[in-house]
N, CA, C and O atoms as a GROMACS GRO file, in nm:
protein
  256
    1MET      N    1  -1.382   2.003  -1.524
    1MET     CA    2  -1.230   1.897  -1.581
    1MET      C    3  -1.277   1.795  -1.694
    1MET      O    4  -1.359   1.704  -1.688
    2ASN      N    5  -1.221   1.829  -1.771
    2ASN     CA    6  -1.331   1.752  -1.937
    2ASN      C    7  -1.249   1.647  -1.879
    2ASN      O    8  -1.156   1.667  -1.800
    3ILE      N    9  -1.306   1.481  -1.943
    3ILE     CA   10  -1.278   1.354  -1.929
    3ILE      C   11  -1.167   1.358  -2.033
    3ILE      O   12  -1.068   1.285  -2.044
    4TYR      N   13  -1.187   1.412  -2.071
    4TYR     CA   14  -1.080   1.421  -2.186
    4TYR      C   15  -0.905   1.467  -2.166
    4TYR      O   16  -0.810   1.483  -2.242
    5ASP      N   17  -0.927   1.477  -2.021
    5ASP     CA   18  -0.783   1.588  -2.057
    5ASP      C   19  -0.708   1.520  -1.888
    5ASP      O   20  -0.633   1.597  -1.829
    6THR      N   21  -0.731   1.396  -1.829
    6THR     CA   22  -0.705   1.324  -1.798
    6THR      C   23  -0.655   1.172  -1.791
    6THR      O   24  -0.716   1.113  -1.880
    7LYS      N   25  -0.577   1.090  -1.729
    7LYS     CA   26  -0.481   0.982  -1.866
    7LYS      C   27  -0.530   0.869  -1.695
    7LYS      O   28  -0.571   0.908  -1.586
    8SER      N   29  -0.516   0.804  -1.718
    8SER     CA   30  -0.501   0.620  -1.635
    8SER      C   31  -0.413   0.592  -1.622
    8SER      O   32  -0.358   0.580  -1.731
    9ILE      N   33  -0.302   0.549  -1.482
    9ILE     CA   34  -0.209   0.506  -1.421
    9ILE      C   35  -0.312   0.366  -1.397
    9ILE      O   36  -0.433   0.348  -1.406
   10TYR      N   37  -0.205   0.285  -1.364
   10TYR     CA   38  -0.195   0.111  -1.375
   10TYR      C   39  -0.054   0.107  -1.265
   10TYR      O   40   0.012   0.210  -1.254
   11CYS      N   41  -0.034   0.041  -1.223
   11CYS     CA   42   0.060  -0.008  -1.073
   11CYS      C   43   0.125  -0.024  -1.205
   11CYS      O   44   0.077  -0.010  -1.317
   12SER      N   45   0.317  -0.075  -1.148
   12SER     CA   46   0.402  -0.072  -1.254
   12SER      C   47   0.441  -0.213  -1.193
   12SER      O   48   0.519  -0.254  -1.278
   13LYS      N   49   0.432  -0.333  -1.075
   13LYS     CA   50   0.410  -0.424  -1.068
   13LYS      C   51   0.296  -0.490  -1.076
   13LYS      O   52   0.298  -0.594  -1.142
   14CYS      N   53   0.207  -0.462  -1.030
   14CYS     CA   54   0.114  -0.579  -1.112
   14CYS      C   55  -0.007  -0.564  -1.182
   14CYS      O   56  -0.094  -0.650  -1.197
   15GLY      N   57  -0.007  -0.449  -1.222
   15GLY     CA   58  -0.030  -0.363  -1.337
   15GLY      C   59  -0.156  -0.358  -1.340
   15GLY      O   60  -0.209  -0.381  -1.449
   16LYS      N   61  -0.273  -0.316  -1.175
   16LYS     CA   62  -0.362  -0.300  -1.133
   16LYS      C   63  -0.397  -0.108  -1.156
   16LYS      O   64  -0.326  -0.015  -1.116
   17PHE      N   65  -0.501  -0.102  -1.216
   17PHE     CA   66  -0.580  -0.007  -1.228
   17PHE      C   67  -0.576   0.109  -1.102
   17PHE      O   68  -0.673   0.108  -1.027
   18ILE      N   69  -0.462   0.216  -1.075
   18ILE     CA   70  -0.515   0.267  -0.947
   18ILE      C   71  -0.624   0.407  -0.976
   18ILE      O   72  -0.722   0.431  -0.906
   19GLY      N   73  -0.596   0.459  -1.050
   19GLY     CA   74  -0.713   0.586  -1.110
   19GLY      C   75  -0.691   0.671  -1.198
   19GLY      O   76  -0.621   0.624  -1.288
   20GLU      N   77  -0.734   0.827  -1.219
   20GLU     CA   78  -0.637   0.876  -1.294
   20GLU      C   79  -0.607   0.993  -1.261
   20GLU      O   80  -0.658   1.054  -1.167
   21ILE      N   81  -0.473   1.060  -1.376
   21ILE     CA   82  -0.463   1.216  -1.288
   21ILE      C   83  -0.414   1.338  -1.434
   21ILE      O   84  -0.390   1.319  -1.554
   22ASP      N   85  -0.417   1.428  -1.368
   22ASP     CA   86  -0.376   1.485  -1.525
   22ASP      C   87  -0.310   1.430  -1.617
   22ASP      O   88  -0.215   1.351  -1.612
   23PHE      N   89  -0.396   1.501  -1.749
   23PHE     CA   90  -0.318   1.486  -1.845
   23PHE      C   91  -0.129   1.503  -1.823
   23PHE      O   92  -0.040   1.418  -1.831
   24ASP      N   93  -0.125   1.604  -1.803
   24ASP     CA   94   0.030   1.685  -1.734
   24ASP      C   95   0.119   1.631  -1.674
   24ASP      O   96   0.240   1.645  -1.690
   25ALA      N   97   0.056   1.556  -1.590
   25ALA     CA   98   0.100   1.541  -1.526
   25ALA      C   99   0.254   1.421  -1.529
   25ALA      O  100   0.311   1.408  -1.637
   26VAL      N  101   0.290   1.368  -1.445
   26VAL     CA  102   0.478   1.278  -1.438
   26VAL      C  103   0.454   1.260  -1.324
   26VAL      O  104   0.439   1.335  -1.228
   27VAL      N  105   0.450   1.095  -1.346
   27VAL     CA  106   0.466   0.973  -1.256
   27VAL      C  107   0.517   0.822  -1.308
   27VAL      O  108   0.482   0.724  -1.372
   28ILE      N  109   0.623   0.879  -1.232
   28ILE     CA  110   0.701   0.747  -1.198
   28ILE      C  111   0.723   0.662  -1.131
   28ILE      O  112   0.765   0.689  -1.019
   29LEU      N  113   0.707   0.537  -1.166
   29LEU     CA  114   0.688   0.341  -1.096
   29LEU      C  115   0.543   0.409  -1.012
   29LEU      O  116   0.523   0.468  -0.906
   30PRO      N  117   0.509   0.389  -1.060
   30PRO     CA  118   0.350   0.409  -0.979
   30PRO      C  119   0.327   0.258  -0.892
   30PRO      O  120   0.382   0.166  -0.952
   31LYS      N  121   0.267   0.221  -0.782
   31LYS     CA  122   0.231   0.143  -0.686
   31LYS      C  123   0.069   0.165  -0.624
   31LYS      O  124   0.024   0.263  -0.566
   32CYS      N  125   0.021   0.074  -0.648
   32CYS     CA  126  -0.111   0.035  -0.552
   32CYS      C  127  -0.058   0.005  -0.418
   32CYS      O  128   0.053  -0.038  -0.386
   33GLY      N  129  -0.123   0.024  -0.371
   33GLY     CA  130  -0.133  -0.023  -0.199
   33GLY      C  131  -0.079  -0.139  -0.152
   33GLY      O  132   0.000  -0.160  -0.060
   34LYS      N  133  -0.154  -0.239  -0.261
   34LYS     CA  134  -0.095  -0.391  -0.209
   34LYS      C  135   0.091  -0.389  -0.237
   34LYS      O  136   0.175  -0.457  -0.178
   35CYS      N  137   0.110  -0.301  -0.330
   35CYS     CA  138   0.237  -0.382  -0.350
   35CYS      C  139   0.315  -0.238  -0.315
   35CYS      O  140   0.403  -0.219  -0.399
   36VAL      N  141   0.308  -0.155  -0.238
   36VAL     CA  142   0.387  -0.031  -0.099
   36VAL      C  143   0.408  -0.129  -0.016
   36VAL      O  144   0.523  -0.160   0.017
   37ASP      N  145   0.272  -0.210   0.041
   37ASP     CA  146   0.321  -0.273   0.180
   37ASP      C  147   0.194  -0.442   0.184
   37ASP      O  148   0.080  -0.480   0.210
   38PRO      N  149   0.320  -0.481   0.141
   38PRO     CA  150   0.265  -0.574   0.108
   38PRO      C  151   0.252  -0.730   0.199
   38PRO      O  152   0.305  -0.838   0.171
   39ILE      N  153   0.126  -0.682   0.364
   39ILE     CA  154   0.130  -0.745   0.442
   39ILE      C  155   0.087  -0.882   0.338
   39ILE      O  156   0.062  -0.874   0.217
   40PRO      N  157   0.087  -1.023   0.433
   40PRO     CA  158   0.056  -1.117   0.382
   40PRO      C  159  -0.116  -1.134   0.341
   40PRO      O  160  -0.171  -1.028   0.314
   41GLU      N  161  -0.194  -1.248   0.334
   41GLU     CA  162  -0.328  -1.198   0.367
   41GLU      C  163  -0.358  -1.362   0.444
   41GLU      O  164  -0.298  -1.464   0.409
   42GLY      N  165  -0.449  -1.357   0.542
   42GLY     CA  166  -0.535  -1.479   0.588
   42GLY      C  167  -0.459  -1.552   0.720
   42GLY      O  168  -0.460  -1.500   0.832
   43ASP      N  169  -0.408  -1.653   0.696
   43ASP     CA  170  -0.359  -1.765   0.810
   43ASP      C  171  -0.240  -1.663   0.877
   43ASP      O  172  -0.235  -1.618   0.992
   44ASP      N  173  -0.112  -1.634   0.722
   44ASP     CA  174  -0.040  -1.568   0.748
   44ASP      C  175  -0.020  -1.472   0.774
   44ASP      O  176   0.092  -1.427   0.797
   45LYS      N  177  -0.147  -1.397   0.778
   45LYS     CA  178  -0.130  -1.235   0.833
   45LYS      C  179  -0.109  -1.207   1.033
   45LYS      O  180  -0.047  -1.126   1.101
   46MET      N  181  -0.210  -1.340   1.068
   46MET     CA  182  -0.159  -1.360   1.195
   46MET      C  183  -0.015  -1.429   1.254
   46MET      O  184   0.015  -1.441   1.373
   47SER      N  185   0.047  -1.462   1.161
   47SER     CA  186   0.176  -1.460   1.260
   47SER      C  187   0.245  -1.348   1.180
   47SER      O  188   0.208  -1.245   1.235
   48TYR      N  189   0.318  -1.319   1.088
   48TYR     CA  190   0.362  -1.214   1.055
   48TYR      C  191   0.292  -1.081   1.128
   48TYR      O  192   0.352  -0.982   1.086
   49LEU      N  193   0.165  -1.035   1.243
   49LEU     CA  194   0.186  -0.918   1.357
   49LEU      C  195   0.243  -0.967   1.402
   49LEU      O  196   0.349  -0.911   1.429
   50LYS      N  197   0.225  -1.112   1.449
   50LYS     CA  198   0.265  -1.158   1.586
   50LYS      C  199   0.474  -1.128   1.538
   50LYS      O  200   0.546  -1.059   1.610
   51SER      N  201   0.511  -1.179   1.444
   51SER     CA  202   0.635  -1.171   1.467
   51SER      C  203   0.676  -1.022   1.486
   51SER      O  204   0.774  -1.018   1.560
   52ARG      N  205   0.632  -0.886   1.443
   52ARG     CA  206   0.594  -0.766   1.422
   52ARG      C  207   0.656  -0.673   1.557
   52ARG      O  208   0.753  -0.612   1.602
   53TYR      N  209   0.516  -0.718   1.580
   53TYR     CA  210   0.531  -0.688   1.786
   53TYR      C  211   0.603  -0.721   1.852
   53TYR      O  212   0.644  -0.657   1.948
   54SER      N  213   0.650  -0.864   1.808
   54SER     CA  214   0.702  -0.899   1.899
   54SER      C  215   0.835  -0.919   1.968
   54SER      O  216   0.877  -0.964   2.074
   55ASN      N  217   0.889  -0.856   1.840
   55ASN     CA  218   1.050  -0.797   1.817
   55ASN      C  219   1.033  -0.633   1.862
   55ASN      O  220   1.142  -0.596   1.907
   56GLN      N  221   0.949  -0.540   1.863
   56GLN     CA  222   0.983  -0.462   1.945
   56GLN      C  223   1.011  -0.427   2.084
   56GLN      O  224   0.916  -0.477   2.144
   57GLN      N  225   1.097  -0.363   2.180
   57GLN     CA  226   1.188  -0.420   2.235
   57GLN      C  227   1.079  -0.285   2.354
   57GLN      O  228   1.161  -0.246   2.437
   58THR      N  229   0.964  -0.225   2.378
   58THR     CA  230   0.917  -0.202   2.353
   58THR      C  231   0.828  -0.222   2.458
   58THR      O  232   0.724  -0.277   2.421
   59GLU      N  233   0.837  -0.186   2.629
   59GLU     CA  234   0.694  -0.259   2.785
   59GLU      C  235   0.615  -0.119   2.839
   59GLU      O  236   0.634  -0.022   2.913
   60ASN      N  237   0.505  -0.182   2.744
   60ASN     CA  238   0.400  -0.079   2.838
   60ASN      C  239   0.332  -0.195   2.917
   60ASN      O  240   0.307  -0.313   2.890
   61ILE      N  241   0.310  -0.114   3.029
   61ILE     CA  242   0.269  -0.205   3.177
   61ILE      C  243   0.135  -0.076   3.182
   61ILE      O  244   0.175   0.034   3.144
   62LEU      N  245   0.018  -0.082   3.215
   62LEU     CA  246  -0.047  -0.018   3.275
   62LEU      C  247  -0.108  -0.086   3.413
   62LEU      O  248  -0.148  -0.203   3.410
   63VAL      N  249  -0.111   0.002   3.549
   63VAL     CA  250  -0.126  -0.055   3.638
   63VAL      C  251  -0.273   0.078   3.671
   63VAL      O  252  -0.287   0.197   3.641
   64HIS      N  253  -0.343  -0.004   3.732
   64HIS     CA  254  -0.532   0.036   3.774
   64HIS      C  255  -0.445   0.091   3.967
   64HIS      O  256  -0.517   0.132   4.058
   0.00000   0.00000   0.00000
């Protein structure tokens, strides 16, 4: 494939470079990984994960 047969795509929300695709391809509203799954960074991440897993009503008990 020639480098001139590709076009660059950018995230529709933040404008971050995602990659290159064939020039003929059509992509509607491309999003980067961070915009698709916005998990908080740093200290907020632990409270987010704790609330997410504590809301699930599954009980897994390991007995030896």
